[in-house]
Structures are given as structure tokens and as C-alpha cells.
N, C-alpha and C positions, 0 to 999 in steps of 0.2 A: 503493499499500500504506500502510496505517496501522500506527502503532506501539502495541503493547499490552504490559501486564504482567498476569501471573496468578500468584496465590498459591493453593496448595491445601495443606490439612492432611490427612495420612494418619494412620490409626489407630496407636496407639502399640505394638500387639502385633506389628508387622512386624519380621522380621529385617532386617538390613542388606541382604542379597541381595534380599529381597522389595521393600524400599523402592527400591532402585536399579532393579529391574525395572519398578516402577510408574512411576517418573520416565521411564525410557527409553520406556515405552509412550506416554506423553503427549507426549514430544518427537517420537516417530515419527509420531504423529497429526498434529501440527503440520507437520512437514516433508513428510508425504504430501499435505497440503492446500496445499503451496506456501509455507509460511511460512519466514522466515529467522530463526533463533534468534541473538539478539545477546548475551545474557547469562544465565547460570544461577547461582543461588546456593542452596546447602543450608543452611538456617537451623537445622537440627537438631531435637532434642526440646525442646519448650517447653511451659510450662504455659499453659493457655487461661484467659481471664477468667471463663468459666463452663462447666460440664460439657456436652458434647455426646455423646449416646448413652451416657451414663454413664461417659464418659472425660473425665479432667481434664487430660490432656496429649496431644500429637500431634507428629508429624514435619512440619515446615514446609518447603516448597520454593517457590522464586521463579524465574520464567522470564520474561525480556523478550524480545519478538520482534516482527518485522514480518510482517503478513499481510493478506489480504483479509478483509472482514467475514464471508464464508461460512465460513472456517475456524474462527471463534469458535463458531459453532452446532455444528459437528462436535465441537469440543474440549469444550464444555459438556455435550453429550449423553454423550460418553464418561465425564465426571466423575460424572454422575448414575447411569450404569450400573455404575460400579466401586464395589464395597462397601468397598474399602480407603481410599476418599476420604470424609472426613466433612464437609468444608467446602471451598469454593473461591470465588474472586473474580477476575474478569477485568475490567480497565479499559482504556479506550483513552486513550493519552497525547496530550494536546494539544501545541501547539507548545512551550510553556515547560516543560511536565512532561517532554518528550523532552529538552530542553536540560539540565534539572536531572539527569535520569537518566544522561546522558552524563558530566556532572561527577562525579556520585556513583560511576560505574563507574570512571572514571580514578583518582579518590581511592582507592577500594577496591584497585584493581589496583597502585598504587604502594605501598600498605602491605604487600602480599604479597611484593614484591621484597626 
């Protein structure tokens, strides 16, 4: 299994409930494809560098997971079909990026305590 990170931006007109449902939908797609979710972060409403679909803000969500490459294709098809998602990016972490992500996760978790 490879380690991946995905960030997707949801339209800013969603309610909190709709946003959470959208995130759960994509997490469900990942787990159904056999992925193991390592970390999830809600980055909240942020201003984008440039307008997308006439929107200048969006809800950002970050998910780090381990999965087979087949799961990525299913996830990205779901992103394209969902009108609530305005942008997404999924990247494969190489060895050093995975180590950095683990350090970042540990540092973030210590701050919350």
C-alpha cells in the first residue's frame, strides 16, 4: 500500500451539516476501497488565491491515508461527480514525505493536548 494525501475544496455555500456529510462520503469511498485513513484535518473556510466558479472562498479538507492505486481512481471520479467539490488534489507521498508527514502529525497532536 502507498501513502497518499488529498486536499479538496468545497463550495462555501454549504452548511456545517452538508460539509460534514460531504467529508464522510469521501472517507466512506476510501474505506470501501480498502484504504486506511491515517489523519484528517479540517482547515475551515479560507480565501482562495483566485476565484473558482465565481467563488473566492471555500471549505478546505485534508485527508492522509494508505491505499492501493485503484482507490485513487475511484476517489477522483467521485470528486468530479460531486458538485459540492470545486477543486481537489491527491498526491502520493514518497519515503521522505511520509516521514515528514508523521513528524508534522505528531507535532500537531502535541499542540492539541
